[in-house]
PyMOL CGO cylinders between C-alpha atoms (Angstrom):
from pymol import cmd
from pymol.cgo import CYLINDER

trace = [
    CYLINDER, 0.38, 27.84, -8.01, 3.47, 26.04, -7.31, 0.3, 1, 1, 1, 1, 1, 1,
    CYLINDER, 3.47, 26.04, -7.31, 2.19, 24.72, -4.10, 0.3, 1, 1, 1, 1, 1, 1,
    CYLINDER, 2.19, 24.72, -4.10, -0.63, 23.20, -6.15, 0.3, 1, 1, 1, 1, 1, 1,
    CYLINDER, -0.63, 23.20, -6.15, 1.89, 21.30, -8.67, 0.3, 1, 1, 1, 1, 1, 1,
    CYLINDER, 1.89, 21.30, -8.67, 3.98, 20.22, -5.66, 0.3, 1, 1, 1, 1, 1, 1,
    CYLINDER, 3.98, 20.22, -5.66, 0.54, 18.65, -4.01, 0.3, 1, 1, 1, 1, 1, 1,
    CYLINDER, 0.54, 18.65, -4.01, -0.45, 16.87, -7.57, 0.3, 1, 1, 1, 1, 1, 1,
    CYLINDER, -0.45, 16.87, -7.57, 3.08, 15.31, -7.70, 0.3, 1, 1, 1, 1, 1, 1,
    CYLINDER, 3.08, 15.31, -7.70, 3.33, 14.31, -4.64, 0.3, 1, 1, 1, 1, 1, 1,
    CYLINDER, 3.33, 14.31, -4.64, 0.24, 12.76, -4.32, 0.3, 1, 1, 1, 1, 1, 1,
    CYLINDER, 0.24, 12.76, -4.32, 0.73, 10.95, -7.61, 0.3, 1, 1, 1, 1, 1, 1,
    CYLINDER, 0.73, 10.95, -7.61, 4.39, 9.68, -6.32, 0.3, 1, 1, 1, 1, 1, 1,
    CYLINDER, 4.39, 9.68, -6.32, 2.56, 8.39, -2.73, 0.3, 1, 1, 1, 1, 1, 1,
    CYLINDER, 2.56, 8.39, -2.73, -0.66, 6.60, -4.45, 0.3, 1, 1, 1, 1, 1, 1,
    CYLINDER, -0.66, 6.60, -4.45, 2.07, 4.87, -6.75, 0.3, 1, 1, 1, 1, 1, 1,
    CYLINDER, 2.07, 4.87, -6.75, 4.75, 4.15, -4.13, 0.3, 1, 1, 1, 1, 1, 1,
    CYLINDER, 4.75, 4.15, -4.13, 3.00, 3.49, -1.21, 0.3, 1, 1, 1, 1, 1, 1,
    CYLINDER, 3.00, 3.49, -1.21, -0.19, 1.92, 0.10, 0.3, 1, 1, 1, 1, 1, 1,
    CYLINDER, -0.19, 1.92, 0.10, -2.17, 3.42, 2.21, 0.3, 1, 1, 1, 1, 1, 1,
    CYLINDER, -2.17, 3.42, 2.21, -2.94, 1.37, 5.23, 0.3, 1, 1, 1, 1, 1, 1,
    CYLINDER, -2.94, 1.37, 5.23, -5.85, 2.84, 6.12, 0.3, 1, 1, 1, 1, 1, 1,
    CYLINDER, -5.85, 2.84, 6.12, -8.18, 1.43, 3.34, 0.3, 1, 1, 1, 1, 1, 1,
    CYLINDER, -8.18, 1.43, 3.34, -6.58, -2.25, 4.58, 0.3, 1, 1, 1, 1, 1, 1,
    CYLINDER, -6.58, -2.25, 4.58, -8.57, -4.50, 6.76, 0.3, 1, 1, 1, 1, 1, 1,
    CYLINDER, -8.57, -4.50, 6.76, -7.64, -3.43, 10.10, 0.3, 1, 1, 1, 1, 1, 1,
    CYLINDER, -7.64, -3.43, 10.10, -7.10, -7.47, 11.43, 0.3, 1, 1, 1, 1, 1, 1,
    CYLINDER, -7.10, -7.47, 11.43, -4.45, -7.79, 8.74, 0.3, 1, 1, 1, 1, 1, 1,
    CYLINDER, -4.45, -7.79, 8.74, -2.53, -5.04, 9.61, 0.3, 1, 1, 1, 1, 1, 1,
    CYLINDER, -2.53, -5.04, 9.61, -2.83, -6.04, 13.19, 0.3, 1, 1, 1, 1, 1, 1,
    CYLINDER, -2.83, -6.04, 13.19, -1.38, -9.67, 12.26, 0.3, 1, 1, 1, 1, 1, 1,
    CYLINDER, -1.38, -9.67, 12.26, 1.30, -8.41, 10.01, 0.3, 1, 1, 1, 1, 1, 1,
    CYLINDER, 1.30, -8.41, 10.01, 2.51, -6.03, 13.45, 0.3, 1, 1, 1, 1, 1, 1,
    CYLINDER, 2.51, -6.03, 13.45, 2.21, -9.03, 15.20, 0.3, 1, 1, 1, 1, 1, 1,
    CYLINDER, 2.21, -9.03, 15.20, 4.53, -11.46, 12.85, 0.3, 1, 1, 1, 1, 1, 1,
    CYLINDER, 4.53, -11.46, 12.85, 6.47, -9.40, 11.32, 0.3, 1, 1, 1, 1, 1, 1,
    CYLINDER, 6.47, -9.40, 11.32, 7.27, -6.79, 13.91, 0.3, 1, 1, 1, 1, 1, 1,
    CYLINDER, 7.27, -6.79, 13.91, 9.22, -3.64, 12.76, 0.3, 1, 1, 1, 1, 1, 1,
    CYLINDER, 9.22, -3.64, 12.76, 9.49, -4.56, 9.23, 0.3, 1, 1, 1, 1, 1, 1,
    CYLINDER, 9.49, -4.56, 9.23, 5.58, -4.96, 8.82, 0.3, 1, 1, 1, 1, 1, 1,
    CYLINDER, 5.58, -4.96, 8.82, 4.95, -2.87, 6.22, 0.3, 1, 1, 1, 1, 1, 1,
    CYLINDER, 4.95, -2.87, 6.22, 7.24, -3.78, 3.91, 0.3, 1, 1, 1, 1, 1, 1,
    CYLINDER, 7.24, -3.78, 3.91, 5.38, -7.44, 4.40, 0.3, 1, 1, 1, 1, 1, 1,
    CYLINDER, 5.38, -7.44, 4.40, 2.56, -5.90, 4.24, 0.3, 1, 1, 1, 1, 1, 1,
    CYLINDER, 2.56, -5.90, 4.24, 2.99, -3.88, 0.74, 0.3, 1, 1, 1, 1, 1, 1,
    CYLINDER, 2.99, -3.88, 0.74, 4.45, -7.35, -1.09, 0.3, 1, 1, 1, 1, 1, 1,
    CYLINDER, 4.45, -7.35, -1.09, 1.43, -9.42, 0.14, 0.3, 1, 1, 1, 1, 1, 1,
    CYLINDER, 1.43, -9.42, 0.14, -1.08, -6.51, -1.17, 0.3, 1, 1, 1, 1, 1, 1,
    CYLINDER, -1.08, -6.51, -1.17, 1.25, -6.69, -4.49, 0.3, 1, 1, 1, 1, 1, 1,
    CYLINDER, 1.25, -6.69, -4.49, 1.02, -10.48, -4.60, 0.3, 1, 1, 1, 1, 1, 1,
    CYLINDER, 1.02, -10.48, -4.60, -2.87, -10.57, -4.43, 0.3, 1, 1, 1, 1, 1, 1,
    CYLINDER, -2.87, -10.57, -4.43, -3.12, -7.05, -6.57, 0.3, 1, 1, 1, 1, 1, 1,
    CYLINDER, -3.12, -7.05, -6.57, -1.43, -9.22, -9.79, 0.3, 1, 1, 1, 1, 1, 1,
    CYLINDER, -1.43, -9.22, -9.79, -3.59, -12.52, -8.60, 0.3, 1, 1, 1, 1, 1, 1,
    CYLINDER, -3.59, -12.52, -8.60, -6.55, -10.38, -8.91, 0.3, 1, 1, 1, 1, 1, 1,
    CYLINDER, -6.55, -10.38, -8.91, -5.34, -8.83, -12.00, 0.3, 1, 1, 1, 1, 1, 1,
    CYLINDER, -5.34, -8.83, -12.00, -4.68, -12.24, -13.37, 0.3, 1, 1, 1, 1, 1, 1,
    CYLINDER, -4.68, -12.24, -13.37, -7.96, -13.40, -12.78, 0.3, 1, 1, 1, 1, 1, 1,
    CYLINDER, -7.96, -13.40, -12.78, -9.56, -10.49, -14.37, 0.3, 1, 1, 1, 1, 1, 1,
    CYLINDER, -9.56, -10.49, -14.37, -8.13, -10.84, -17.35, 0.3, 1, 1, 1, 1, 1, 1,
]
cmd.load_cgo(trace, "trace")
């Protein structure tokens, strides 16, 4: 029971604080890896956040 609660909390934290790069276009990931080197994850996360906000504004 405690393990289930910890799994739920862990999964919720990950979903709120990390992008799952498995669902991102592989070509986009490849581009960010080539352009930004070891900082590609933070750059891609920032880009995805900006596009999400942009899409949310269009929808509103």
